[in-house]
Steps between C-alpha positions, in 0.01 A plus 500: 500500500212262534509193733292188446437338849537139492660495156856598625575733219472865431460720196712789445351717229689764329141651442354210306214579277284217638353385829753233626227317694337388175735561220763241599262211487336585166785552249829338387795577727874466495702373794875525556653241733783655712624729218856604540562757220334838576504625142318182368231532772452861421467432130250218574291736717500751223365234265238422758400859522476546118295181464286527797625185663529481880851401630631305802845476640565189721762592755773505578606714201871573441454880535278740685205652324663838558791389287614774253532258208155346568342847504687610186392197302137536604516871458171677565310196388524357858226755588259292282570146613315299774791323679448224767805409694481160674732430790582152387405215251265339756317836560464548128365131458253570783366810315497317169301213651239747622481653154468168315739616226713273283877539541699482168873473544725614215815297512767381268444153642146465370380297206177684407556778247336822639321561174326158515349558845143631545502799734211615731430847611571416868838344443816604682813503292796413721862585429802382707797695626772570234774334688338166608145468370255350747509232767369155464191578719418782246537262209268251675238762578473623137190401313705509170859539413560695178810569286579757242709310253841644413787385276691200628815581691369822643415522869191719525323827424512803730211465756347829395493388137349170611228671694426735214473206239293289753265781577463588133402146401265454788324828440475432119319164585273653759406791287440283192373171640435359147868499427 
């Protein structure tokens, strides 16, 4: 566990492959706002491990990190993800302000299609909790609000699917900037 004095957050690495002091400020990241389904969070952390994306959990989460379902979904991939757990939204925001990263909120209430947005390497892709999304303060803090369009009459995609689609599009753009 690594503590960052004055930044009120800590990094719990499951033996991450990169130096957390430098890696988190340099590459795209995924943040989960108060996730409440362990399996989805484990799946998203597995995605992060496979794609080399740092992950953040903004507490409180609806389950302990030791949760069996969380560990099962993340499998042995959790040993390869750099995970930062922030005690609260305000502590996450303090940390983000120090990093100077844009916050991109994925929400069903947005108007901007995620495919039409121009991503940057230092962006943080933020996903709300499955049961209630995010608070108004989080919406207001977001630099952009993006939506993955779905068929009318349907409520939403699974948050892990949304994270995978969003990360895929963002990485496609960053790795192929001419597209």
